[in-house]
Backbone bond lengths (Angstrom), bond angles and torsions (degrees), N, CA, C in turn:
res aa  C-N    CA-C-N  psi(-1)  N-CA   C-N-CA  omega(-1)  CA-C   N-CA-C  phi
1 M - - - 1.465 - - 1.528 108.16 -
2 D 1.338 117.99 132.90 1.449 120.98 179.41 1.524 110.19 -90.27
3 I 1.344 115.54 -178.90 1.471 120.37 -176.01 1.521 111.23 -64.86
4 H 1.308 116.68 -42.03 1.471 119.82 -178.30 1.523 110.95 -61.55
5 A 1.345 115.94 -45.40 1.462 118.55 179.83 1.525 110.88 -64.81
6 G 1.335 117.96 -36.87 1.453 120.67 178.66 1.522 112.25 -65.92
7 I 1.357 116.10 -40.39 1.469 120.33 178.37 1.525 110.42 -62.77
8 V 1.322 116.90 -44.50 1.472 120.57 -179.95 1.525 110.63 -63.39
9 A 1.333 116.79 -42.65 1.464 119.66 -179.99 1.530 111.08 -65.17
10 L 1.334 117.49 -41.43 1.462 120.70 179.52 1.523 111.51 -64.67
11 A 1.336 116.72 -39.75 1.462 120.37 178.10 1.523 110.71 -64.52
12 A 1.339 115.90 -39.80 1.457 118.94 178.79 1.531 111.11 -63.96
13 F 1.332 117.01 -41.46 1.474 119.65 178.02 1.533 111.10 -64.66
14 A 1.342 117.02 -37.51 1.465 120.02 179.33 1.524 111.23 -64.17
15 V 1.350 117.25 -41.95 1.463 120.81 177.74 1.529 110.33 -63.55
16 L 1.342 115.40 -42.75 1.462 118.69 -179.76 1.535 111.45 -63.81
17 A 1.343 116.45 -41.95 1.461 119.96 178.71 1.527 111.14 -65.51
18 A 1.353 116.64 -38.36 1.458 119.85 178.38 1.525 111.23 -64.42
19 Y 1.320 116.56 -37.78 1.472 120.04 179.58 1.535 110.86 -61.75
20 F 1.352 115.07 -48.90 1.472 117.36 179.42 1.528 111.82 -68.25
21 G 1.345 116.80 -31.86 1.456 119.10 177.68 1.516 112.38 -64.96
22 V 1.346 116.77 -41.86 1.469 120.31 178.50 1.524 110.23 -63.18
23 R 1.325 116.34 -42.71 1.464 118.78 179.49 1.532 111.13 -61.73
24 S 1.339 115.67 -44.25 1.468 118.90 -179.31 1.524 111.08 -66.08
25 A 1.355 117.50 -39.14 1.464 120.31 179.98 1.526 111.34 -63.20
26 I 1.337 116.73 -40.58 1.467 119.59 179.01 1.521 110.46 -64.33
27 K 1.316 116.73 -40.97 1.471 119.38 179.15 1.531 111.29 -63.98
28 I 1.356 116.55 -41.08 1.467 120.09 -179.36 1.522 110.78 -65.31
29 L 1.355 116.50 -41.72 1.458 119.42 -179.60 1.524 111.37 -65.67
30 R 1.321 116.43 -38.88 1.465 119.05 178.65 1.543 110.79 -67.11
31 A 1.338 115.45 -40.49 1.463 118.59 179.84 1.539 111.32 -68.66
32 A 1.312 117.49 -34.44 1.456 121.04 -179.48 1.527 111.63 -66.04
33 G 1.332 116.55 -33.11 1.459 119.39 179.74 1.516 113.34 -67.75
34 K 1.319 115.87 -18.03 1.471 119.39 -178.65 1.531 112.98 -94.14
35 L 1.326 117.42 -4.79 1.464 120.08 -179.24 1.529 110.48 -76.72
36 K 1.334 115.76 145.76 1.465 121.02 -177.34 1.520 112.22 -85.06
37 Y 1.297 115.62 -33.04 1.459 119.42 -174.68 1.526 109.24 -87.08
38 Y 1.322 112.40 131.59 1.459 118.82 -173.21 1.518 111.91 -66.48
39 S 1.314 117.67 -44.53 1.465 120.67 -176.66 1.529 111.47 -64.85
40 I 1.320 114.77 -42.09 1.479 117.88 179.71 1.520 109.63 -69.42
41 R 1.347 116.35 -41.07 1.465 119.70 179.80 1.533 110.21 -62.14
42 R 1.348 115.25 -40.59 1.470 119.01 179.90 1.523 111.43 -66.69
43 Q 1.319 116.77 -40.67 1.468 120.20 179.21 1.518 111.06 -64.70
44 R 1.336 117.00 -43.26 1.464 120.64 179.66 1.526 111.16 -65.79
45 A 1.318 116.98 -39.32 1.463 119.99 178.49 1.519 111.20 -65.00
46 A 1.361 115.36 -39.01 1.470 118.18 177.14 1.525 111.37 -63.69
47 D 1.337 117.07 -38.68 1.472 119.96 176.39 1.525 111.13 -62.34
48 G 1.294 116.12 -40.95 1.464 119.58 179.99 1.515 112.51 -64.87
49 W 1.367 115.47 -43.51 1.461 117.99 179.09 1.527 111.98 -66.71
50 R 1.324 115.95 -37.80 1.462 117.91 176.63 1.526 111.55 -62.35
51 L 1.337 116.23 -41.73 1.465 119.66 178.97 1.523 111.49 -65.78
52 L 1.334 116.49 -37.76 1.466 120.07 178.03 1.528 110.99 -66.17
53 F 1.343 116.42 -40.90 1.470 120.17 177.76 1.531 110.97 -63.92
54 L 1.339 115.72 -40.98 1.461 119.33 178.29 1.527 111.60 -63.20
55 S 1.337 117.08 -37.89 1.469 120.80 178.74 1.529 110.64 -64.78
56 I 1.357 115.53 -39.93 1.464 118.70 177.83 1.524 110.51 -64.34
57 M 1.328 117.47 -39.50 1.461 120.65 178.07 1.524 111.40 -65.17
58 L 1.337 115.65 -34.23 1.476 118.69 176.31 1.529 111.30 -64.84
59 L 1.334 116.53 -39.06 1.466 119.83 177.53 1.523 111.12 -64.82
60 V 1.356 115.21 -41.72 1.468 118.30 176.87 1.524 110.61 -62.83
61 F 1.315 117.05 -40.26 1.463 121.75 178.71 1.527 111.23 -64.19
62 A 1.341 116.35 -40.12 1.465 119.86 178.39 1.515 111.76 -64.91
63 Y 1.330 116.91 -33.56 1.469 120.12 177.07 1.534 111.33 -73.82
64 W 1.336 115.85 -35.10 1.464 119.67 -177.36 1.527 112.82 -73.03
65 L 1.319 117.26 -31.81 1.462 120.37 -175.49 1.529 113.06 -56.14
66 P 1.350 120.12 -57.53 1.473 118.13 -177.33 1.516 114.33 -73.94
67 T 1.338 117.74 -21.40 1.464 118.95 -177.21 1.514 112.91 -84.52
68 S 1.324 116.97 -44.11 1.471 120.18 -177.33 1.523 113.07 -123.24
69 G 1.329 116.52 -30.82 1.463 118.99 -176.25 1.507 113.07 -64.72
70 E 1.329 117.64 -37.06 1.466 119.93 -179.17 1.518 110.96 -65.90
71 R 1.331 116.97 -39.50 1.465 119.75 178.38 1.516 111.40 -64.00
72 I 1.334 116.44 -40.56 1.469 119.49 178.60 1.532 110.85 -66.79
73 A 1.350 116.32 -37.40 1.466 119.26 178.86 1.520 111.19 -63.83
74 Y 1.346 117.03 -38.31 1.463 119.72 179.48 1.525 111.53 -69.26
75 S 1.335 117.23 -26.25 1.470 118.67 178.15 1.527 111.13 -68.48
76 Y 1.353 116.84 -28.75 1.466 120.21 177.64 1.530 112.49 -92.62
77 F 1.316 115.48 -30.54 1.473 119.93 -179.44 1.526 108.27 -127.05
78 P 1.348 117.65 80.56 1.481 119.60 -178.48 1.518 110.36 -61.94
79 P 1.335 116.95 138.00 1.470 119.28 -179.23 1.516 111.00 -70.43
80 S 1.299 116.22 144.95 1.466 122.17 176.89 1.516 108.49 -100.92
81 P 1.350 117.01 139.84 1.467 118.86 -179.01 1.515 111.66 -63.63
82 T 1.301 115.12 138.92 1.466 121.62 179.07 1.515 108.85 -105.80
83 P 1.335 118.13 115.14 1.471 118.72 -179.27 1.513 110.66 -65.20
84 S 1.335 113.36 138.23 1.458 118.99 178.18 1.513 109.14 -100.69
85 L 1.294 116.39 135.26 1.456 121.49 -179.02 1.511 109.92 -75.58
86 T 1.322 115.73 132.77 1.458 120.92 177.15 1.512 108.57 -93.82
87 P 1.324 116.46 116.64 1.465 117.50 -177.59 1.512 111.30 -67.50
88 T 1.308 116.14 141.25 1.450 122.36 176.48 1.518 108.89 -105.31
89 I 1.320 113.92 134.99 1.454 119.88 -177.50 1.526 108.65 -80.35
90 T 1.295 115.84 124.84 1.458 121.67 178.03 1.521 108.15 -112.13
91 L 1.317 114.96 120.20 1.450 120.00 -179.60 1.518 108.93 -85.37
92 T 1.318 116.21 118.62 1.458 121.94 178.96 1.525 108.12 -114.72
93 P 1.308 118.14 93.48 1.455 118.75 -178.77 1.527 111.54 -73.18
94 T 1.309 115.39 147.60 1.465 121.17 177.16 1.525 107.92 -93.07
95 I 1.311 115.19 86.49 1.462 121.21 -174.06 1.517 108.70 -116.68
96 T 1.316 115.72 134.44 1.452 120.10 -178.84 1.516 112.22 -91.27
97 L 1.341 117.20 -22.65 1.453 120.78 -179.81 1.507 109.98 -109.43
98 S 1.308 116.29 165.86 1.457 120.40 176.72 1.512 108.78 -66.84
99 P 1.337 116.53 137.86 1.469 118.54 -176.59 1.518 111.19 -65.67
100 T 1.320 115.37 136.77 1.453 121.72 176.46 1.508 108.86 -127.52
101 K 1.290 115.36 149.40 1.453 120.14 179.89 1.514 109.79 -73.09
102 T 1.296 115.36 127.01 1.455 121.35 179.28 1.516 108.52 -114.71
103 V 1.302 116.18 121.54 1.457 120.67 179.04 1.511 107.94 -90.97
104 S 1.305 115.16 110.73 1.459 120.40 179.27 1.514 109.13 -86.51
105 P 1.313 117.82 156.07 1.463 120.66 -178.49 1.516 111.62 -62.99
106 T 1.303 115.80 139.99 1.462 121.17 178.70 1.515 109.26 -106.56
107 S 1.303 115.76 59.40 1.456 120.72 -178.94 1.515 109.54 -74.66
108 T 1.318 116.60 131.70 1.455 121.17 178.75 1.516 111.94 -113.10
109 Q 1.325 117.07 6.21 1.448 118.70 -178.70 1.527 110.17 -71.97
110 T 1.299 115.44 146.04 1.457 122.08 177.29 1.512 107.86 -108.18
111 P 1.329 118.07 120.40 1.458 119.89 -175.42 1.516 111.57 -71.01
112 A 1.310 114.96 146.67 1.461 120.38 174.70 1.513 108.30 -85.86
113 V 1.328 116.22 73.46 1.457 122.42 -176.78 1.509 108.34 -108.94
114 T 1.295 117.04 127.76 1.454 120.64 -178.06 1.514 112.54 -92.70
115 D 1.346 117.08 -25.34 1.458 118.61 -178.82 1.520 109.32 -96.75
116 A 1.348 116.86 98.91 1.456 121.43 178.49 1.514 109.09 -75.01
117 P 1.339 118.35 136.22 1.458 119.33 -177.58 1.513 111.70 -69.13
118 T 1.293 115.93 147.77 1.460 122.58 176.15 1.508 108.83 -103.10
119 F 1.347 116.64 130.65 1.455 119.84 -178.17 1.515 110.27 -66.95
120 T 1.305 116.08 129.82 1.450 122.27 173.88 1.515 107.54 -128.42
121 S 1.334 116.48 -176.67 1.453 118.72 179.36 1.526 110.76 -64.78
122 T 1.325 117.62 -30.03 1.461 122.18 177.43 1.522 108.46 -123.29
123 P 1.344 119.81 107.25 1.464 121.22 -179.57 1.524 111.27 -61.78
124 A 1.321 115.95 151.81 1.466 122.00 179.57 1.519 108.56 -138.93
125 L 1.336 115.54 152.05 1.458 120.83 178.76 1.526 110.00 -71.32
126 P 1.333 118.96 137.39 1.454 121.15 172.51 1.532 110.14 -65.07
127 L 1.304 116.84 153.94 1.466 121.19 -178.96 1.525 110.99 -61.67
128 A 1.335 117.15 -36.03 1.463 119.77 -179.42 1.517 111.56 -64.69
129 I 1.344 118.48 -31.34 1.462 121.37 178.27 1.519 109.94 -78.43
130 E 1.329 117.36 -37.92 1.465 119.83 178.16 1.524 111.16 -59.08
131 A 1.330 116.19 -33.11 1.457 119.55 -175.26 1.522 112.95 -68.81
132 I 1.350 117.53 -19.53 1.470 119.23 -177.26 1.519 112.18 -99.45
133 I 1.331 119.06 3.17 1.459 121.07 178.55 1.525 109.20 -69.49
134 T 1.334 115.35 127.43 1.465 120.30 -175.27 1.519 112.98 -113.32
135 S 1.341 118.84 -19.85 1.459 120.56 -175.47 1.521 110.81 -74.52
136 L 1.346 115.15 141.52 1.465 121.76 177.76 1.524 111.42 -106.42
137 V 1.336 117.70 5.90 1.462 121.28 -179.69 1.530 109.54 -75.54
138 T 1.324 116.71 132.94 1.457 121.20 -179.83 1.524 109.76 -74.77
139 P 1.348 118.69 127.74 1.468 120.22 -179.89 1.523 111.63 -67.08
140 N 1.322 115.56 147.74 1.459 121.36 174.59 1.528 108.47 -82.92
141 P 1.331 119.21 118.92 1.466 119.98 -178.50 1.522 112.83 -64.29
142 E 1.349 118.34 -17.09 1.460 121.40 179.58 1.527 112.81 -86.70
143 A 1.333 117.81 -0.56 1.465 120.25 179.46 1.520 109.77 -61.05
144 A 1.347 116.10 136.93 1.463 120.72 -175.86 1.520 110.04 -136.84
145 F 1.342 115.32 147.68 1.462 122.99 177.92 1.522 108.88 -125.36
146 S 1.323 115.61 146.58 1.466 120.47 174.95 1.529 108.99 -80.09
147 P 1.345 117.73 168.66 1.468 119.49 172.52 1.525 110.78 -57.40
148 I 1.329 116.15 149.76 1.464 121.97 -176.36 1.529 109.48 -88.10
149 D 1.346 115.75 129.74 1.463 122.19 174.74 1.527 108.13 -103.78
150 F 1.346 116.79 131.68 1.452 121.59 -176.00 1.532 110.28 -108.76
151 S 1.336 114.71 136.83 1.455 120.49 179.15 1.524 108.29 -162.05
152 T 1.321 115.24 160.16 1.465 120.16 175.15 1.527 111.47 -91.48
153 E 1.353 117.18 4.92 1.460 121.89 176.23 1.528 108.87 -133.17
154 Y 1.329 116.30 144.28 1.466 122.39 -179.39 1.519 107.93 -139.91
155 D 1.337 116.30 126.71 1.464 120.10 -175.50 1.520 113.41 -94.46
156 G 1.303 117.41 11.93 1.457 121.25 -179.35 1.511 113.33 99.26
157 V 1.334 117.56 -16.83 1.461 122.13 177.82 1.525 110.60 -131.98
158 F 1.348 116.00 -50.15 1.458 120.76 -176.47 1.521 110.22 -120.53
159 A 1.351 115.42 157.91 1.451 121.55 169.29 1.530 108.54 -74.94
160 V 1.335 117.01 133.66 1.460 122.19 -177.65 1.525 108.84 -85.07
161 N 1.344 116.30 122.57 1.466 122.45 -179.80 1.531 111.30 50.02
162 P 1.328 117.69 63.01 1.470 119.60 -178.81 1.529 111.60 -63.49
163 A 1.321 115.97 150.96 1.463 122.13 -179.26 1.514 108.82 -147.28
164 T 1.323 115.17 173.78 1.461 121.47 178.12 1.522 112.17 -118.10
165 V 1.342 118.05 -9.70 1.462 122.18 178.25 1.520 108.01 -128.90
166 F 1.347 116.66 130.12 1.456 122.35 -178.74 1.525 108.73 -129.16
167 Q 1.337 115.02 146.52 1.457 121.78 179.65 1.522 109.13 -104.89
168 N 1.321 115.66 140.32 1.461 120.49 175.54 1.523 110.39 -67.87
169 P 1.345 118.17 146.36 1.469 127.38 -2.07 1.527 111.78 -77.47
170 V 1.325 116.83 139.96 1.467 120.63 -172.99 1.526 111.17 -87.19
171 G 1.318 117.35 -58.21 1.464 119.83 -177.84 1.516 111.71 95.02
172 H 1.325 116.33 -143.20 1.470 123.02 -176.04 1.529 108.82 -82.32
173 M 1.337 117.11 120.15 1.464 121.61 -177.63 1.521 109.76 -107.98
174 Y 1.350 115.78 134.39 1.457 122.86 177.58 1.532 109.49 -115.37
175 G 1.326 115.64 142.09 1.461 121.75 169.87 1.522 108.13 -117.63
176 A 1.333 117.40 100.11 1.466 122.29 -173.84 1.527 110.53 -93.81
177 F 1.334 115.35 147.98 1.467 120.83 -178.60 1.522 108.81 -156.57
178 S 1.314 115.87 166.61 1.458 122.08 169.10 1.530 107.64 -112.80
179 Y 1.324 115.98 159.00 1.464 119.62 -175.04 1.516 109.78 -144.79
180 N 1.321 115.82 163.62 1.459 121.26 -179.37 1.529 108.66 -156.20
181 E 1.322 115.49 152.94 1.474 122.96 177.21 1.523 112.34 62.79
182 M 1.333 118.00 29.54 1.457 120.50 176.66 1.531 110.01 -83.23
183 T 1.324 116.27 154.18 1.459 122.77 179.79 1.523 108.61 -109.81
184 P 1.330 119.13 118.74 1.465 119.84 178.87 1.524 110.80 -56.95
185 G 1.324 115.71 137.19 1.448 121.89 178.90 1.506 114.31 92.32
186 V 1.340 118.99 -10.66 1.451 120.64 179.80 1.530 109.25 -74.48
187 Q 1.334 116.54 147.38 1.454 119.62 -179.31 1.530 110.33 -75.00
188 W 1.326 116.31 132.44 1.454 119.93 174.26 1.521 108.37 -129.97
189 T 1.322 115.65 150.30 1.458 121.70 -173.11 1.514 109.54 -138.92
190 A 1.337 115.95 138.25 1.458 122.28 174.01 1.526 108.50 -121.81
191 L 1.323 116.72 121.04 1.461 122.55 178.73 1.528 109.14 -104.14
192 W 1.326 116.52 131.35 1.471 122.92 175.81 1.525 107.37 -109.47
193 L 1.324 116.72 121.71 1.455 121.36 -177.22 1.519 110.12 -125.29
194 R 1.325 115.01 145.99 1.472 121.62 173.85 1.518 108.69 -121.89
195 D 1.330 115.07 117.08 1.467 121.76 -178.40 1.531 110.96 52.45
196 G 1.337 115.54 39.46 1.451 120.57 176.60 1.515 115.00 86.27
197 E 1.323 119.24 0.57 1.464 122.35 -178.39 1.527 109.66 -110.32
198 L 1.326 116.12 131.69 1.457 121.38 -179.38 1.519 109.91 -68.88
199 V 1.348 116.68 123.64 1.462 121.68 179.95 1.526 112.40 -117.07
200 H 1.336 117.75 -17.76 1.463 120.43 -178.46 1.527 108.20 -164.33
201 Y 1.319 116.38 152.68 1.462 119.92 175.23 1.523 108.86 -155.51
202 E 1.323 115.67 160.60 1.458 122.44 168.64 1.522 107.40 -142.48
203 S 1.327 115.81 137.19 1.454 120.99 -177.61 1.518 108.18 -149.32
204 K 1.353 116.43 126.12 1.458 120.76 -178.13 1.523 108.70 -165.06
205 P 1.329 118.71 166.44 1.468 120.21 174.11 1.524 111.07 -64.50
206 W 1.324 116.29 142.11 1.463 122.67 -177.84 1.521 110.07 -66.90
207 D 1.353 116.66 121.21 1.463 121.12 -178.08 1.525 111.83 -108.75
208 G 1.354 117.42 15.12 1.447 120.57 178.46 1.520 111.41 -99.48
209 T 1.332 115.39 -165.99 1.460 121.60 178.98 1.528 109.41 -93.55
210 T 1.322 115.88 -170.72 1.464 119.37 -179.08 1.516 112.54 -78.01
211 G 1.316 118.68 -21.70 1.463 121.21 -180.00 1.503 110.48 -151.75
212 G 1.319 116.77 143.58 1.456 120.27 179.87 1.502 111.69 158.92
213 Y 1.335 115.72 -146.19 1.449 122.03 -177.63 1.521 109.18 -123.52
214 G 1.314 116.97 148.75 1.454 121.44 178.57 1.518 109.84 -154.51
215 F 1.338 115.41 -177.90 1.462 119.75 179.02 1.521 109.36 -157.96
216 T 1.306 114.93 159.18 1.445 123.44 167.14 1.519 106.66 -120.89
217 D 1.335 117.70 145.58 1.453 118.71 -174.78 1.509 110.71 -141.93
218 W 1.332 114.72 165.34 1.466 122.68 177.59 1.516 107.77 -149.02
219 D 1.329 116.26 128.60 1.460 121.90 -178.76 1.524 109.15 -132.04
220 P 1.345 116.82 72.02 1.464 118.86 -178.49 1.523 111.08 -81.94
221 P 1.329 117.77 172.68 1.469 119.30 171.11 1.531 110.24 -59.77
222 P 1.331 118.59 149.52 1.476 120.22 -174.12 1.523 114.10 -54.98
223 H 1.340 117.89 -33.92 1.472 118.31 -175.84 1.520 112.34 -72.70
224 E 1.342 119.06 -10.60 1.463 120.52 178.72 1.531 112.45 -84.60
225 W 1.342 117.92 -9.84 1.464 119.78 177.06 1.523 109.16 -82.20
226 Q 1.328 116.30 71.79 1.453 120.49 177.84 1.523 110.44 -72.38
227 P 1.337 118.98 146.04 1.470 119.99 179.66 1.520 111.13 -63.85
228 G 1.330 115.61 145.35 1.454 120.73 179.69 1.517 111.24 157.54
229 A 1.318 114.59 -176.02 1.471 122.12 179.16 1.523 108.54 -95.31
230 Y 1.323 116.20 120.01 1.456 122.18 -178.90 1.528 109.52 -103.42
231 E 1.318 114.78 147.04 1.457 120.45 179.57 1.517 108.92 -139.87
232 V 1.329 116.19 137.31 1.462 122.46 178.84 1.527 107.76 -117.56
233 Q 1.335 116.05 123.17 1.463 122.50 179.92 1.525 108.28 -114.35
234 I 1.323 116.68 132.14 1.459 121.92 -179.28 1.523 108.68 -114.62
235 F 1.334 115.29 130.81 1.457 122.97 179.81 1.517 109.27 -121.25
236 V 1.315 116.25 148.42 1.459 123.14 168.61 1.509 105.94 -118.65
237 G 1.323 115.55 113.33 1.456 118.61 -169.48 1.516 108.37 66.75
238 M 1.337 116.18 -126.01 1.458 121.29 175.44 1.521 112.28 -98.71
239 D 1.347 116.59 -2.04 1.461 120.49 -173.42 1.524 110.58 -90.82
240 W 1.332 115.62 128.80 1.462 121.00 175.58 1.523 109.03 -76.51
241 K 1.350 116.32 136.07 1.460 120.71 -176.52 1.525 113.48 -114.70
242 V 1.327 118.11 -47.37 1.459 119.69 -176.18 1.518 108.69 -153.00
243 V 1.314 116.06 153.95 1.460 122.24 176.73 1.521 108.20 -137.54
244 G 1.321 116.47 141.98 1.459 122.38 177.74 1.514 109.56 -141.15
245 G 1.316 116.24 159.32 1.456 118.99 -176.79 1.514 112.76 -144.49
246 F 1.327 114.97 160.63 1.454 122.54 174.64 1.521 107.90 -153.33
247 V 1.320 116.52 169.20 1.458 122.80 -176.36 1.522 108.93 -122.99
248 V 1.311 116.10 136.41 1.462 122.72 174.21 1.521 107.85 -109.00
249 E 1.332 116.34 127.65 1.452 121.69 -179.41 1.520 109.93 -117.61
250 G 1.324 115.43 155.79 1.458 120.70 179.27 1.521 111.61 89.71
251 E 1.311 115.20 150.98 1.458 120.25 -179.11 1.524 110.78 -71.39
252 A 1.320 115.16 140.81 1.461 120.63 177.61 1.523 109.50 -72.00
253 P 1.331 117.61 146.74 1.471 119.11 177.94 1.525 110.03 -64.89
254 P 1.317 116.77 150.81 1.471 119.00 -179.65 1.519 110.65 -67.57
255 P 1.320 116.73 155.13 1.474 119.04 178.23 1.518 111.11 -63.85
256 S 1.311 114.30 148.50 1.465 119.58 179.75 1.518 110.02 -65.90
257 P 1.318 117.03 136.23 1.474 118.55 179.75 1.516 111.21 -65.93
258 T 1.310 115.87 143.76 1.469 122.49 179.05 1.524 108.60 -97.25
259 L 1.325 115.75 122.93 1.457 120.13 -179.59 1.516 109.90 -76.56
260 T 1.334 115.99 125.28 1.459 121.80 178.23 1.519 108.24 -101.08
261 P 1.344 118.35 122.54 1.479 119.21 -179.20 1.524 111.08 -61.85
262 P 1.329 116.41 142.59 1.477 119.18 -179.79 1.526 111.41 -62.14
263 A 1.330 114.39 147.92 1.465 120.04 -178.72 1.529 109.52 -65.66
264 T 1.318 115.23 135.71 1.467 121.61 -179.74 1.520 109.14 -104.07
265 R 1.290 115.90 124.91 1.468 120.41 -179.88 1.507 109.81 -75.85
266 R 1.306 113.51 119.65 1.470 118.18 -179.91 1.523 108.80 -94.19
267 I 1.306 115.09 132.43 1.475 120.84 178.48 1.513 107.32 -108.01
268 T 1.287 115.04 117.09 1.469 120.43 -179.07 1.519 108.25 -99.67
269 A 1.297 113.58 123.46 1.474 117.90 179.80 1.510 109.57 -76.83
270 T 1.307 116.72 131.27 1.475 121.95 177.10 1.510 108.27 -114.90
271 N 1.313 114.79 143.73 1.468 120.16 -179.67 1.519 109.25 -79.51
272 S 1.324 115.54 115.14 1.470 119.55 176.58 1.525 108.73 -81.45
273 P 1.293 116.63 140.65 1.476 117.59 179.87 1.528 110.97 -63.76
274 V 1.291 113.70 136.88 1.471 119.72 -179.37 1.516 108.15 -90.11
275 V 1.288 115.11 123.91 1.474 119.80 179.65 1.537 108.69 -84.16
276 A 1.305 115.58 116.71 1.462 119.17 -178.79 1.532 110.02 -74.46
277 A 1.282 113.85 135.66 1.471 118.19 179.48 1.520 109.86 -71.63
278 S 1.293 115.80 127.57 1.478 120.26 179.95 1.541 108.72 -100.60
279 T 1.280 114.89 135.27 1.484 119.64 -179.31 1.512 109.42 -93.30
280 T 1.281 115.72 117.82 1.471 120.15 179.52 1.539 107.59 -90.99
281 P 1.311 117.73 119.24 1.468 117.98 -178.06 1.530 111.23 -63.93
282 S 1.292 112.88 133.55 1.481 117.86 -179.90 1.520 109.52 -84.40
283 R 1.218 112.03 150.45 1.475 117.59 -179.45 1.511 108.76 -74.83
284 V 1.362 116.90 126.84 1.471 122.72 -179.56 1.514 108.89 -105.83
285 T 1.269 114.78 125.33 1.477 120.03 179.67 1.518 108.39 -97.32
286 T 1.299 115.30 120.85 1.445 120.03 -179.64 1.543 108.44 -95.00
287 P 1.321 116.98 122.27 1.499 118.25 -178.03 1.559 109.14 -65.71
288 S 1.271 113.66 140.71 1.475 119.08 179.02 1.550 109.82 -92.66
289 A 1.295 114.29 153.11 1.495 117.90 -179.14 1.514 110.36 -73.28
290 A 1.294 114.89 138.15 1.460 120.58 -179.80 1.551 109.08 -87.55
291 G 1.333 115.68 134.91 1.452 119.10 179.49 1.545 112.44 -77.88
292 T 1.339 117.32 153.32 1.431 121.00 177.72 1.503 107.68 -120.94
293 D 1.164 114.17 147.02 1.459 120.13 176.45 1.510 108.47 -79.59
């Protein structure tokens, strides 16, 4: 019991004692008035008045305890802080089989989808994603997923130190979960959205077992982790199963500069006209015959 509880209990006892004291004092005073002998009647009346005065003092004491007495008690016995236990969330999946590691696809492609989904109370697959579903396996309506834990580290079964708020630069993000009643070969899809806009997705036939652990992940270039509210929606077939979210804070780093090779001067050889050498005929002097006498 702490000081406050003790003060309240003591005040309650004082009020209770005062109540019975007042009742007893009234009875004594009434009985004293009926006595014949003056000295005895006077003595009994004095006892009654004393008891009534004591009851009034008890009421005053009961009022003083919580108003001033508790403060004085704390001045002599200062309260010591009591540490409060922080509950840790323990994920207990409802799995019927022994957990096995399931390697989910690590697709990093960004779809050329123009119609970004709008968040509603019940998420739905965009038409552009529905068009790429290839599996013909009928989904099991009893398939279930646990809440998604987000972390930048994954140990093969659980997300390491999961959180809901991340600071840039983020890096490789994992959304880990457990699952049950899945049908191998059924199409499953994970949509990654930022502020309601689709930024990444993966969709393929389920290559895991019927129960165990799995994850969806996204590892974009650092500059694509823009600040905002992110949401991951998981579907089996066309049916939405679970949604989870996290927040990215801080400006994303700028994209890495792309080195452009320096321009190379190309020299194109051109055929220059060849000047043909022209032969200029030389003048030939023919000797003339000399006359004889």
